[in-house]
VOGU-3710 file (C-alpha; in Angstrom, 3 decimals, decimal comma):
1> mngeplsrca> 0,000/0,000/0,000  1,484/3,340/-1,145  4,622/1,490/-2,133  5,232/0,174/1,393  6,228/-3,487/1,659  3,616/-5,880/3,053  4,420/-8,190/5,960  3,308/-11,796/6,151  1,642/-13,424/9,197  4,465/-15,274/10,962
11> rcastlycgr> 2,127/-18,042/12,146  0,336/-19,126/8,985  2,515/-17,320/6,374  -0,536/-17,004/4,117  -2,000/-13,568/4,960  -0,404/-10,221/4,123  -0,708/-7,019/6,173  0,256/-3,395/5,709  1,184/-2,977/9,367  0,762/-4,084/12,978
21> dcqsmhwkkg> -2,532/-2,221/13,453  -3,980/-3,864/10,379  -2,919/-7,307/11,589  -4,296/-6,698/15,106  -7,663/-5,582/13,742  -7,899/-8,595/11,435  -7,014/-10,947/14,315  -9,569/-9,546/16,777  -12,469/-8,621/14,505  -11,772/-10,014/11,063
31> ghkifciprs> -11,889/-13,709/11,918  -8,222/-14,470/11,296  -7,827/-15,999/14,754  -10,134/-18,833/13,618  -8,519/-19,502/10,256  -4,879/-18,850/11,180  -3,447/-22,364/11,034  0,284/-22,890/11,629  2,189/-24,270/8,677  3,283/-27,267/10,739
41> grlsvesves> -0,320/-28,121/11,599  -1,935/-27,574/8,194  -2,976/-30,436/5,941  -1,986/-30,107/2,322  -4,858/-29,291/-0,037  -3,896/-32,133/-2,342  -4,081/-34,764/0,405  -7,459/-33,518/1,668  -9,021/-33,465/-1,806  -7,676/-36,880/-2,736
51> gtstvecldv> -8,549/-38,441/0,609  -4,994/-39,701/1,072  -3,947/-37,609/4,041  -1,055/-39,050/5,974  -2,031/-37,341/9,224  -2,666/-40,004/11,855  -6,241/-40,464/13,075  -7,218/-40,558/16,713  -6,932/-43,878/18,477  -10,596/-44,859/18,075
61> ttscsatssl> -12,024/-48,350/17,702  -15,544/-49,621/17,148  -15,448/-52,107/20,014  -18,047/-51,694/22,767  -16,684/-54,388/25,052  -16,950/-53,475/28,714  -13,652/-55,169/29,466  -11,575/-53,644/26,676  -8,491/-51,937/28,022  -7,808/-48,273/27,395
71> snqcsatssn> -4,527/-46,463/27,170  -3,483/-43,799/29,658  -4,159/-41,154/27,009  -7,940/-41,474/27,405  -8,592/-43,259/24,150  -12,216/-44,315/23,764  -14,617/-46,294/21,646  -16,761/-44,827/18,935  -20,192/-45,934/17,752  -22,782/-44,826/15,256
81> dapvdclkve> -25,516/-45,590/17,772  -27,235/-42,853/19,732  -25,253/-41,797/22,808  -26,038/-43,635/26,005  -28,178/-41,480/28,276  -26,893/-40,082/31,547  -27,463/-41,719/34,873  -30,599/-40,900/36,789  -30,448/-39,422/40,274  -31,789/-42,049/42,614
91> ksyntlasta> -31,313/-42,917/46,280  -27,760/-43,473/47,444  -25,919/-46,503/48,710  -23,113/-46,752/51,269  -19,841/-47,943/49,829  -16,291/-48,779/50,727  -13,240/-46,527/50,849  -12,722/-44,141/47,968  -10,112/-44,090/45,266  -11,080/-40,565/44,232
101> saapevsddy> -9,791/-37,285/45,562  -11,826/-34,496/47,108  -13,717/-32,068/44,935  -11,269/-29,566/43,413  -11,342/-25,918/44,313  -12,999/-23,590/41,837  -10,798/-20,716/40,738  -12,072/-17,294/39,765  -8,889/-16,543/37,791  -9,472/-16,193/34,054
111> ddcpiclelv> -6,656/-16,795/31,568  -6,359/-15,911/27,898  -7,099/-18,694/25,436  -3,867/-19,087/23,394  -5,904/-19,688/20,235  -8,307/-16,721/20,190  -6,540/-14,544/22,790  -9,872/-13,931/24,555  -10,517/-14,518/28,262  -11,594/-18,062/29,059
121> apvescklpc> -13,714/-18,649/32,162  -13,513/-22,043/33,926  -17,003/-22,945/32,697  -15,846/-22,419/29,087  -12,479/-24,132/29,353  -11,181/-27,330/27,852  -8,104/-28,603/29,699  -5,910/-30,919/27,643  -3,776/-33,716/29,136  -0,734/-31,462/28,654
131> khsfhvdcva> -2,428/-29,035/31,148  -2,934/-26,250/28,586  -6,440/-24,764/28,622  -8,455/-23,381/25,722  -12,039/-22,519/24,881  -14,078/-25,647/24,173  -15,160/-24,127/20,851  -11,577/-23,284/19,910  -10,447/-26,887/20,362  -13,459/-28,022/18,313
141> alrrygvska> -12,367/-25,590/15,590  -8,887/-27,163/15,533  -10,479/-30,451/14,558  -13,051/-28,901/12,214  -10,620/-26,886/10,090  -8,295/-29,774/9,294  -5,583/-28,974/11,831  -3,278/-31,736/12,999  -4,413/-33,324/16,248  -1,953/-31,458/18,453
151> cpmcrsglpt> -1,919/-28,808/21,164  -0,999/-25,444/19,571  1,295/-24,668/22,511  3,404/-27,797/22,969  2,372/-29,983/19,995  1,241/-32,802/22,319  -1,479/-34,897/20,738  -5,083/-33,834/21,278  -7,117/-36,287/23,348  -9,976/-38,323/21,978
161> psedifenat> -13,125/-36,138/21,651  -15,015/-35,910/24,927  -18,220/-37,314/23,424  -16,465/-40,573/22,540  -14,814/-40,818/25,958  -18,130/-40,149/27,692  -20,007/-42,727/25,638  -17,406/-45,402/26,262  -17,315/-44,786/30,013  -21,109/-44,808/30,243
171> rrfvlleqkq> -21,406/-48,031/28,261  -18,914/-49,668/30,593  -20,840/-48,409/33,600  -24,157/-49,692/32,221  -22,686/-53,187/31,898  -21,354/-52,963/35,445  -24,729/-51,741/36,728  -26,533/-54,587/34,961  -24,360/-57,081/36,825  -25,206/-55,333/40,082
181> qknkeqnwak> -28,929/-55,473/39,321  -28,686/-59,245/39,071  -27,351/-59,198/42,617  -30,342/-59,189/44,984  -28,510/-57,030/47,528  -27,319/-54,526/44,895  -24,665/-53,483/47,373  -21,941/-51,413/45,728  -19,778/-51,990/48,799  -19,372/-55,626/47,793
191> lsvhqleems> -17,866/-55,209/44,352  -15,203/-57,651/43,259  -11,673/-56,450/42,615  -12,325/-56,464/38,884  -15,571/-54,511/39,323  -13,822/-51,927/41,499  -11,148/-51,492/38,827  -13,833/-51,117/36,173  -15,692/-48,482/38,207  -12,450/-46,590/38,788
201> eclrlwtcaa> -11,827/-46,648/35,047  -15,314/-45,252/34,407  -14,606/-42,388/36,802  -11,213/-41,765/35,174  -12,738/-41,595/31,714  -15,557/-39,331/32,867  -12,913/-37,072/34,400  -11,032/-36,985/31,080  -14,247/-36,000/29,312  -15,076/-33,433/31,997
211> dqgnakayfn> -11,647/-31,834/31,587  -12,683/-31,101/28,010  -15,829/-29,371/29,268  -18,297/-32,257/28,838  -21,308/-31,407/31,029  -22,718/-34,949/31,045  -19,416/-36,276/32,362  -19,451/-33,769/35,227  -23,013/-34,846/35,996  -22,202/-38,561/36,041
221> igvahfrgyg> -19,268/-37,999/38,390  -21,698/-36,149/40,628  -24,140/-39,068/40,495  -21,318/-41,445/41,443  -20,587/-39,341/44,534  -24,285/-38,985/45,368  -24,973/-42,708/45,193  -21,589/-44,013/46,296  -20,428/-45,661/43,087  -16,776/-46,492/43,667
231> vprssthaah> -16,374/-43,495/45,983  -17,724/-42,654/49,460  -21,190/-41,175/49,333  -20,912/-37,380/49,549  -23,681/-34,939/48,697  -21,172/-32,107/49,063  -18,936/-33,498/46,326  -22,000/-34,387/44,257  -23,196/-30,787/44,480  -19,789/-29,562/43,287
241> fylqaaergf> -19,922/-31,657/40,127  -23,619/-30,956/39,566  -22,765/-27,255/39,676  -20,065/-27,686/37,009  -22,565/-29,432/34,727  -25,399/-27,022/35,594  -23,292/-23,979/34,692  -22,686/-25,595/31,315  -26,438/-25,741/30,727  -27,186/-29,413/31,440
251> akaqtalayl> -30,839/-29,621/32,568  -30,520/-32,846/34,574  -27,702/-31,354/36,626  -29,636/-28,129/37,160  -32,563/-30,155/38,480  -30,388/-32,390/40,668  -28,597/-29,382/42,156  -31,956/-27,739/42,882  -33,130/-30,874/44,720  -30,068/-30,735/46,974
261> mlsgdgvpks> -30,774/-27,061/47,664  -34,413/-27,795/48,499  -33,414/-30,364/51,103  -30,171/-28,729/52,259  -28,298/-31,948/51,513  -24,614/-31,117/51,021  -25,359/-27,440/50,325  -27,054/-24,619/52,252  -30,838/-24,926/52,083  -32,279/-22,282/49,756
271> fsnaaewlkk> -35,672/-22,335/48,057  -34,889/-19,188/46,080  -31,624/-20,553/44,641  -33,329/-23,856/43,884  -36,093/-21,996/42,041  -33,545/-20,239/39,820  -31,953/-23,528/38,750  -35,360/-25,133/38,246  -36,349/-22,250/35,962  -33,304/-22,925/33,771
281> aaaqgsmyaq> -34,044/-26,654/33,580  -37,791/-26,124/33,067  -37,059/-23,792/30,158  -35,227/-26,714/28,513  -38,294/-28,936/28,859  -37,379/-31,016/31,915  -40,679/-32,359/33,250  -39,126/-32,969/36,678  -38,018/-29,347/36,891  -41,392/-28,141/35,618
291> yslgilydng> -43,223/-30,177/38,250  -40,938/-29,107/41,111  -41,038/-25,455/40,070  -44,826/-25,722/39,900  -44,849/-26,902/43,519  -42,783/-23,864/44,555  -45,115/-21,499/42,694  -48,204/-23,172/44,143  -46,894/-22,829/47,704  -44,960/-19,583/47,334
301> rgisqshrea> -41,691/-21,094/48,533  -38,628/-19,131/47,407  -40,708/-17,425/44,737  -43,849/-15,266/44,541  -46,942/-17,442/44,827  -48,811/-17,875/41,572  -51,398/-20,608/41,050  -51,605/-19,647/37,387  -47,875/-20,256/36,841  -48,123/-23,472/38,843
311> aklfrkaaeq> -50,961/-24,707/36,618  -48,980/-23,895/33,456  -45,965/-25,824/34,690  -48,016/-28,791/35,914  -49,705/-28,961/32,516  -46,371/-28,952/30,675  -45,011/-31,741/32,874  -48,301/-33,670/32,667  -48,213/-33,580/28,871  -44,828/-35,302/29,063
321> ghaeaqfnig> -46,245/-38,071/31,240  -45,341/-36,968/34,780  -47,903/-38,776/36,969  -47,841/-36,383/39,937  -48,157/-33,412/37,587  -51,116/-35,101/35,891  -52,809/-35,484/39,257  -52,032/-31,880/40,240  -53,307/-30,282/37,032  -56,378/-32,492/37,294
331> amvyagsgva> -57,023/-31,240/40,818  -56,530/-27,603/39,767  -58,823/-27,942/36,747  -61,428/-29,653/38,922  -61,327/-26,824/41,482  -60,786/-24,007/38,993  -57,524/-22,979/40,683  -55,012/-21,200/38,457  -57,079/-21,942/35,333  -59,695/-20,018/33,393
341> kvnrsealqw> -62,649/-22,142/34,481  -63,703/-25,375/36,126  -63,631/-28,345/33,768  -64,617/-31,600/35,445  -64,393/-33,721/32,299  -60,816/-32,591/31,636  -59,960/-33,203/35,285  -61,263/-36,764/34,971  -59,062/-37,387/31,940  -55,950/-36,212/33,819
351> fkkaaaqgqk> -56,873/-38,346/36,841  -57,243/-41,382/34,570  -53,796/-40,811/33,040  -52,212/-40,469/36,474  -54,093/-43,500/37,791  -52,837/-45,586/34,854  -49,324/-44,927/36,167  -50,234/-46,040/39,677  -50,992/-42,664/41,293  -53,226/-43,786/44,176
361> dalsnvrvmh> -54,941/-40,453/44,857  -55,820/-40,140/41,189  -57,276/-43,661/41,176  -59,391/-42,769/44,196  -60,637/-39,615/42,471  -61,579/-41,558/39,345  -63,664/-43,973/41,404  -65,426/-41,153/43,265  -66,141/-39,191/40,073  -67,502/-42,287/38,314
371> akev> -69,679/-43,036/41,330  -71,126/-39,517/41,043  -71,507/-40,039/37,269  -69,487/-36,949/36,377
//
């Protein structure tokens, strides 16, 4: 420009600039930070187009065996099947001594992501095995734009994607849980040595996935602490991991954390804080959160009382098949509470749906209403 020599980006050597200010602007606002790929990490165009790239693939197999051994680099299995669902929060069991450490401290210190040079909060971070941290989206971009599977800072290999690690760990846990269900006692304190090793491996793999920011992995570690799977039962530690998953937007974790807050189990009791988490989960369609939030609205606990809001939430949960919500919306429609008008025929239909799922009060109401020939 104006006869001045242009300088080339030292990192990718493919973009020219007229000066430092120009380069800085392009990096921060022009999108170059996404597409700037080091020469050493860039695949050749010819190899990509021909499909003959010599870059090594991740160590991924298609085996789903529960006893297959994994390397210390968190390799995992891959499958075309739908991901295995997360564990459900159920009642806990006592267990033997733990092999896991205490819940880590949460730091408020934010560092710059070396890829995009923007601040990265802990909830947004992906920590690689080499201990370097980046934005989760930035690491995903490394894979998406054909970059070699290596850390941009030290060139250590990138770990297996967290989704594959999570799925493998959960499949292994499901097989272990199925064996326990065949045991009449279902006592996790009486696992064999092999079963203890397998549970420890599940926790290790979930931790690897969680380090990459996988919310489901954080949640499952929390469930393990809550129920005593391979670690001592601890609602405090469970709440810590639920919080990590909840902050990443996982509805099940938001609901589970709210339940602990409602009962004061492992965390300070707080109806208002529980209501906030339930709102987030309810907005994502969780029928359990919708039902529980409806209870808080109906009773004015931790939130301004509103029978109308309670009825809306009970109806949403009832439409998804929640038996208690079906009974509650039936009762409110029958009494005309929180709804536009009394509708006995609609109430009967909700009572029948709840009764079909074994809700005893609903069954009683159906019998009474039939006796009165409603």
